[in-house]
N, C-alpha and C positions, 0 to 999 in steps of 0.2 A: 440444538447445538450440542456437539460432543463436548464432554467436560475437558476443560483446560486446553482448548485449541490455541495454537500459537499464532500471533500476529506480529509482523515486523512493520514498524512505522518509520518512514524516511522523510524528513523535512528539515531544511536548514534554518527554519524559524523556530528558535528555542521555545517560545511561548506556545506555538501551535503543537510542537512535538510533545511538550509536557501535558497540554490539554488532552490531546488524543490518547496518550499513554494512560493518563489517569482515568479518562472516560471509559476506554475499552477495558481497563482492569476492573472497573466497577461492574462491568457486564459479565465478568467471569473469565475473560481471556487472559492468557499469559502474553505479555507484551514486551517486545524488545524495541528500543527506539534509538535510531542513529541519525546523524545530521548530514549525511551525504550518500550519494549513490555508490561511491567507491566503498564506503564503510558498510554498506548493505550487502555487497557481494559475498563476503565470507560467511554470512548467515545462511546463504543459499548454496553457494558453490563448494564450500568445504564439506567433503564427504563425512567428516567426523562431527559436523554440527547437526543439531536437531532442526531440520528445514522447517520454516514456518508453513502454516496452513494457508496463509493469506499475507499479501504485502500491500500496504497502503503507502503510496509515494507521491510527493509533490512533483509537479512538472518542472518548475524553474528552480534549479540548484546549480551550484558550481563546485568542482570542475566537471563532474558528470551529472548531466541533467536527468530528469525522470524519464524522458523519452529513451535515452540511451540505456538507462537501467532496465526499462521495460523490454527493450530489444534484446538485451543480454539475458534477462531472466527467461524470456519466451524461447530463446535459442536453446538454453540448457534445461529448462523445466516448463515445457509448453502447457502442462496441466495446472500449474500454479496460478491460482486466481490473484489478479492484481487490480487494485482500485487506485485510480489516479485522482489527485486533488490539484486544483490550480487557482491562481489568483483571478479575481474578477477581470473579465475582458479576454480570457483565454478560452472561452466556451467553444470557439470555432475549432479547437483542437480535438473536441470530443470524437468526431468521426475518425480522425487520424489514430487516436489511441485505441479506440474500440477495434478498428481494423487491424491494429498491431496485436490485439489479444487482451487488452484491458477489459474488465467487466463493466466499468463505468468511469466517467469523469465527473467529479463533484466540484462545483465552483465555490470558492471561498467568498464570503462566509456561508457555510451551509449549516442547517439545523442538525444538532447531534443525533436527534431521533432518525433523521434521514440517513446519516452515516450508519447508525445501528442497523437499520433495515437493509441497506446495501451490503453490509458485512455479513449479516445473517443469510441473505439470499445468495451471495457469492459462495459462502462456505457450504451451503446446502446443495447448490448446483455442482460443486466440485466433489462432493462425497458420493 
């Protein structure tokens, strides 16, 4: 892991957002956390911002869901690794999001060690 790699976490569930931010921070990542797809866009699309090295996004959010966010990120930053997370029962979307360019779809609840491994593998593959 490169020191201080930056991760953007996007989830409209405040508890999950806080958990992921705290956990990833303890692993040594710089973490920004936002509660919507629309709020995530400036972190990636603003040329003055420090683009994240990885985005972790929930699938089900309003008004812009994670699928639309993934579509927009892959249009502007096709090399940016994105990991999607979803509620139980949305596992059937894994093929769809992987075909759209996501590295992985993790179904909630997932073990944090699994998330850590997916993050590490996604960042390693992107470098």
